[in-house]
C-alpha positions as CSV (number, residue, x, y, z in Angstrom):
1,X,279.4,22.6,81.1
2,X,277.5,25.0,83.3
3,X,274.1,23.7,84.4
4,X,271.2,24.7,82.1
5,X,269.5,27.9,82.8
6,X,265.8,27.6,81.9
7,X,263.9,30.6,80.6
8,X,261.1,29.8,83.0
9,X,259.7,27.2,85.4
10,X,257.1,27.4,88.1
11,X,257.6,27.9,91.8
12,X,256.1,24.9,93.6
13,X,256.3,24.4,97.3
14,X,255.0,22.0,99.9
15,X,251.8,24.0,100.1
16,X,250.9,23.3,96.4
17,X,251.7,19.6,96.9
18,X,249.6,19.4,100.0
19,X,246.6,21.0,98.4
20,X,246.9,18.9,95.2
21,X,247.2,15.8,97.3
22,X,244.1,16.7,99.3
23,X,242.1,17.3,96.1
24,X,243.3,14.0,94.7
25,X,242.4,12.1,97.8
26,X,239.2,13.9,98.9
27,X,238.0,16.3,96.1
28,X,235.3,14.1,94.7
29,X,231.5,13.7,95.1
30,X,230.1,16.8,96.9
31,X,233.6,18.2,97.1
32,X,234.4,18.0,93.4
33,X,234.1,21.8,93.0
34,X,235.5,22.9,96.3
35,X,238.9,24.0,95.2
36,X,237.5,25.4,91.9
37,X,235.1,27.7,93.8
38,X,237.8,28.7,96.2
39,X,240.3,29.5,93.5
40,X,237.7,31.6,91.6
41,X,236.9,33.6,94.8
42,X,240.5,34.2,95.6
43,X,241.3,35.3,92.1
44,X,238.3,37.7,91.8
45,X,239.1,39.2,95.2
46,X,242.7,39.8,94.2
47,X,241.7,41.4,90.9
48,X,238.9,43.4,92.3
49,X,236.2,42.1,89.9
50,X,232.8,40.6,90.6
51,X,233.1,37.4,88.7
52,X,235.8,34.8,87.8
53,X,235.3,31.5,86.0
54,X,238.2,29.0,86.1
55,X,238.9,27.5,82.7
56,X,241.1,24.9,81.1
57,X,243.2,27.6,79.3
58,X,243.3,31.3,78.6
59,X,242.4,30.4,75.0
60,X,239.2,28.8,76.3
61,X,238.4,31.9,78.3
62,X,238.8,34.0,75.2
63,X,236.7,31.6,73.1
64,X,233.8,31.6,75.5
65,X,233.9,35.3,76.1
66,X,233.9,36.1,72.4
67,X,231.1,33.6,71.7
68,X,229.1,35.1,74.6
69,X,229.4,38.5,72.8
70,X,227.9,36.9,69.7
71,X,231.0,37.3,67.6
72,X,230.8,35.1,64.4
73,X,231.1,35.0,60.6
74,X,231.2,38.4,59.0
75,X,232.6,40.1,62.1
76,X,236.0,41.6,62.5
77,X,238.2,41.6,65.6
78,X,241.1,44.0,65.9
79,X,244.3,42.9,67.7
80,X,248.0,43.6,67.6
81,X,250.1,41.8,64.9
82,X,252.7,40.9,67.6
83,X,250.9,38.1,69.5
84,X,250.9,34.4,70.1
85,X,248.5,32.3,68.1
86,X,246.4,31.6,71.2
87,X,244.9,35.1,71.1
88,X,243.7,34.9,67.5
89,X,242.7,31.2,67.4
90,X,239.3,31.7,69.0
91,X,238.5,34.5,66.6
92,X,239.1,32.0,63.7
93,X,237.2,29.2,65.5
94,X,234.1,31.5,65.6
95,X,234.4,32.3,61.9
96,X,235.3,35.9,62.4
97,X,238.1,37.8,60.7
98,X,241.2,39.0,62.6
99,X,242.5,42.5,61.7
100,X,246.2,42.8,62.6
101,X,247.5,46.2,63.4
102,X,250.9,47.5,64.5
103,X,252.3,47.9,67.9
104,X,253.8,50.9,69.7
105,X,257.6,51.0,69.6
106,X,257.9,51.6,73.4
107,X,255.4,49.3,75.0
108,X,255.2,46.7,72.2
109,X,251.5,46.7,72.7
110,X,248.5,47.6,70.5
111,X,248.8,51.1,68.9
112,X,245.5,53.0,69.5
113,X,245.9,55.1,66.4
114,X,246.2,52.0,64.3
115,X,243.1,50.6,66.0
116,X,241.1,53.7,65.0
117,X,242.2,53.4,61.4
118,X,241.2,49.7,61.3
119,X,237.6,50.2,62.6
120,X,234.8,49.4,60.1
121,X,231.1,48.7,60.5
122,X,232.0,45.0,60.9
123,X,234.3,45.6,63.9
124,X,232.8,43.8,66.8
125,X,235.7,43.6,69.3
126,X,239.2,45.0,70.1
127,X,241.5,42.6,71.9
128,X,244.2,44.4,74.0
129,X,247.0,42.0,74.8
130,X,249.3,43.0,77.6
131,X,252.5,41.5,76.3
132,X,255.3,40.3,78.5
133,X,253.8,42.1,81.5
134,X,253.7,45.5,79.6
135,X,250.4,47.3,79.5
136,X,248.3,48.6,76.6
137,X,247.2,52.2,76.7
138,X,243.8,51.3,78.3
139,X,242.5,54.8,78.7
140,X,242.7,55.4,75.0
141,X,241.5,52.0,74.0
142,X,238.5,52.1,76.4
143,X,237.6,55.6,75.1
144,X,237.8,54.3,71.5
145,X,235.5,51.4,72.6
146,X,233.0,53.7,74.2
147,X,233.0,56.1,71.1
148,X,232.4,53.3,68.6
149,X,230.4,51.0,70.9
150,X,232.9,48.2,70.6
151,X,233.8,46.0,73.5
152,X,237.5,46.1,74.6
153,X,238.8,42.7,75.7
154,X,241.9,42.2,77.8
155,X,244.2,39.3,77.1
156,X,246.1,39.4,80.4
157,X,247.7,36.0,80.0
158,X,251.1,37.5,80.6
159,X,250.2,40.3,82.9
160,X,249.4,38.9,86.3
161,X,250.6,41.5,88.8
162,X,250.6,44.4,86.3
163,X,248.5,47.4,87.1
164,X,247.3,50.5,85.3
165,X,246.8,53.6,87.5
166,X,245.7,51.4,90.4
167,X,243.6,48.9,88.3
168,X,244.9,45.4,87.7
169,X,245.4,44.2,84.1
170,X,242.3,42.2,83.1
171,X,239.9,44.1,85.3
172,X,239.2,47.1,83.0
173,X,237.7,45.7,79.8
174,X,234.4,44.1,79.0
175,X,236.1,40.9,80.1
176,X,239.6,39.7,80.8
177,X,241.4,36.4,80.3
178,X,244.3,34.9,82.1
179,X,246.7,32.0,81.7
180,X,248.1,29.6,84.3
181,X,250.3,27.7,82.0
182,X,253.5,26.3,83.6
183,X,255.5,29.3,82.3
184,X,253.3,31.9,84.0
185,X,253.9,33.8,87.2
186,X,251.3,31.7,88.9
187,X,250.4,28.3,87.5
188,X,248.0,25.4,87.6
189,X,250.0,23.4,85.0
190,X,247.5,24.3,82.3
191,X,244.5,26.5,83.0
192,X,243.0,29.9,82.7
193,X,240.5,32.4,84.1
194,X,237.6,34.4,82.6
195,X,236.8,37.6,84.6
196,X,234.2,40.3,84.2
197,X,232.0,42.8,86.1
198,X,229.1,42.3,83.6
199,X,226.3,40.2,85.2
200,X,224.7,39.1,81.9
201,X,228.0,38.2,80.3
202,X,229.0,36.2,83.4
203,X,225.9,34.1,83.3
204,X,226.2,33.4,79.6
205,X,229.9,32.3,79.9
206,X,229.1,30.3,83.0
207,X,226.5,28.4,81.0
208,X,228.8,28.0,78.0
209,X,231.5,26.6,80.1
210,X,229.5,23.6,81.2
211,X,228.1,22.3,78.0
212,X,225.4,24.9,77.9
213,X,223.8,24.0,81.2
214,X,222.5,27.1,83.0
215,X,223.1,27.1,86.8
216,X,219.4,27.7,87.5
217,X,218.3,24.8,85.3
218,X,216.4,22.3,87.5
219,X,216.4,19.4,84.9
220,X,219.4,17.1,85.2
221,X,221.5,16.8,82.0
222,X,219.3,19.5,80.3
223,X,221.5,21.9,78.3
224,X,220.0,25.3,77.5
225,X,222.3,26.0,74.6
226,X,225.3,24.4,72.8
227,X,228.2,25.1,75.0
228,X,231.8,24.1,75.5
229,X,233.8,22.0,77.9
230,X,236.4,24.4,79.2
231,X,236.3,23.7,82.9
232,X,239.3,23.4,85.1
233,X,239.8,20.3,87.2
234,X,239.6,20.4,91.0
235,X,243.2,19.2,91.3
236,X,244.5,22.0,89.1
237,X,242.5,24.5,91.1
238,X,244.0,23.2,94.3
239,X,247.4,24.1,93.0
240,X,246.0,27.5,92.0
241,X,244.7,28.1,95.5
242,X,248.2,27.6,96.9
243,X,249.7,29.9,94.3
244,X,247.1,32.6,95.1
245,X,248.1,32.4,98.8
246,X,251.7,33.2,97.6
247,X,250.8,35.6,94.8
248,X,252.3,38.7,96.4
249,X,255.7,37.0,96.9
250,X,255.6,35.5,93.4
251,X,254.9,38.8,91.8
252,X,257.5,40.5,94.0
253,X,260.2,38.0,92.9
254,X,259.4,38.5,89.2
255,X,259.7,42.2,89.6
256,X,263.0,41.8,91.5
257,X,264.5,39.8,88.6
258,X,263.4,42.3,86.0
259,X,264.9,45.1,88.2
260,X,268.2,43.2,88.5
261,X,268.4,42.8,84.7
262,X,267.7,46.5,84.2
263,X,270.4,47.4,86.7
264,X,273.1,45.2,85.2
265,X,272.4,46.2,81.6
266,X,271.7,49.9,82.3
267,X,275.0,51.0,80.7
268,X,274.2,49.6,77.3
269,X,273.3,52.3,74.8
270,X,270.7,51.2,72.3
271,X,269.0,48.7,74.6
272,X,265.4,48.8,75.8
273,X,263.7,46.6,78.3
274,X,260.1,46.2,79.6
275,X,258.9,49.8,80.3
276,X,257.2,51.0,83.5
277,X,256.0,54.5,82.8
278,X,254.4,56.7,85.5
279,X,251.2,55.1,86.9
280,X,252.1,51.7,85.6
281,X,253.3,48.6,87.6
282,X,254.8,46.0,85.4
283,X,254.2,42.4,86.6
284,X,257.5,41.5,84.9
285,X,256.4,38.1,83.6
286,X,259.1,38.0,80.9
287,X,262.1,40.3,81.0
288,X,262.8,41.2,77.3
289,X,265.7,43.0,75.7
290,X,265.3,45.0,72.4
291,X,268.4,46.3,70.8
292,X,268.4,49.2,68.3
293,X,269.5,48.6,64.7
294,X,272.7,50.6,65.3
295,X,274.0,48.0,67.8
296,X,274.0,45.3,65.1
297,X,272.8,42.9,67.8
298,X,270.1,40.5,66.4
299,X,267.8,37.9,67.7
300,X,269.7,35.1,65.9
301,X,273.1,36.2,67.3
302,X,271.7,36.3,70.8
303,X,270.0,32.9,70.4
304,X,273.3,31.4,69.2
305,X,275.2,32.9,72.1
306,X,272.7,31.6,74.6
307,X,272.5,28.1,73.1
308,X,276.3,27.8,73.1
309,X,276.3,28.5,76.8
310,X,273.4,26.2,77.8
311,X,270.9,29.0,78.4
312,X,267.3,28.5,77.4
313,X,265.9,31.6,75.8
314,X,262.9,32.4,73.6
315,X,262.3,34.7,70.7
316,X,260.1,37.7,70.7
317,X,256.7,36.9,69.1
318,X,256.7,36.8,65.3
319,X,254.1,39.0,63.6
320,X,251.0,36.8,63.1
321,X,250.4,38.1,59.7
322,X,253.7,36.5,58.5
323,X,252.2,33.1,59.1
324,X,251.2,31.5,55.8
325,X,247.5,31.0,56.7
326,X,247.3,34.7,57.5
327,X,248.9,35.9,54.3
328,X,252.6,35.2,54.8
329,X,253.8,38.8,55.1
330,X,253.4,41.8,57.3
331,X,253.3,45.5,56.6
332,X,253.3,46.4,60.3
333,X,256.6,48.2,60.7
334,X,257.3,47.7,64.4
335,X,255.9,44.2,64.7
336,X,258.3,43.1,62.0
337,X,261.4,45.2,63.0
338,X,261.4,44.7,66.8
339,X,261.0,40.9,66.5
340,X,264.3,40.8,64.6
341,X,266.2,42.5,67.4
342,X,264.7,41.1,70.6
343,X,264.8,38.2,72.9
344,X,263.1,37.1,76.2
345,X,265.5,36.4,79.1
346,X,265.4,33.6,81.7
347,X,263.3,34.7,84.7
348,X,262.2,31.8,86.9
349,X,261.5,32.6,90.5
350,X,264.4,30.6,92.0
351,X,266.9,32.1,89.6
352,X,270.0,33.2,91.5
353,X,271.9,36.5,91.2
354,X,274.9,34.6,89.8
355,X,272.8,33.1,87.1
356,X,271.3,36.5,86.2
357,X,274.9,38.0,86.1
358,X,275.9,35.1,83.8
359,X,273.2,35.9,81.3
360,X,274.0,39.6,81.4
361,X,277.7,38.9,80.9
362,X,276.9,37.0,77.7
363,X,274.7,39.8,76.5
364,X,277.5,42.3,77.2
365,X,280.0,40.1,75.3
366,X,277.7,39.9,72.3
367,X,277.1,43.7,72.4
368,X,280.8,44.4,72.4
369,X,281.4,41.8,69.6
370,X,278.8,43.4,67.4
371,X,280.4,46.9,67.8
372,X,283.6,45.8,66.2
């Protein structure tokens, strides 16, 4: 049988190993934050934002940011129904109520018109998730936020390298959150980043991130508030520093893979992939195919085909409102429909052209079989 083709895995070189080894051997005592501070600086410079706080996960970054905004019981937070649980979990942890709205059929991201319809006096935040490297309509969402005095938060976990009219994903909202999970374009194994240009919000999240100890507090072990423990380790940050030194090549390679898929599958009528409209650069974290209903190609058929040929693929996100603890059913048309006809494709950095062709050949076979 052909060697397994994984849907994703990180690109780790001698540079990452060397930095991690140095952190493990020497990153203690006075040096225990050295790589963390360096990683935060490299990331904020890359993104063009004032502040970055390395965290243990993107979920942690979202949790602290929402908490710092004062979101809690009785409040509502609007987000797309098509999402991973990690985006909505902090909303629940804080006692707020998630309001799930539909996505756009082309970008698979939050529909601004649906956002407007969902706003109530209890709405305290809008979370714009840039899914699979695709970008939300930030001009409209930010205008909505300004009009209704509601902060717009960017979950850019999947959008490193994506940009919106010259601005990087995660740099436009009240705050942004990123993921460095092992599946992401750059990785620290697990980990995340909180970013913002807001001085006050930064100080509050920085305090929350270290058990509520403010950085200007002179008393040792004296917390100023009840906080969290969402800090990243120095060893993880060392890997992140190496990844940041390679970030341009890592993003370039992901974009090359998406471009190759699009080229090889361009002749299939009724197939859509990650869009890149004028003014948008797609970081291409996860190449995704969505087939029209007329093709008869479904998620389950594609998963079976891939599994039979030792290819590791993953499904398009289910609508969150279909989960039993969120009601068990969804009325959001596109969130439900697209998930039935879509699949994410393998896209790790070291993937070869022959492997990409092999994946595409199987898609073509399934496409032809479903036409009969």
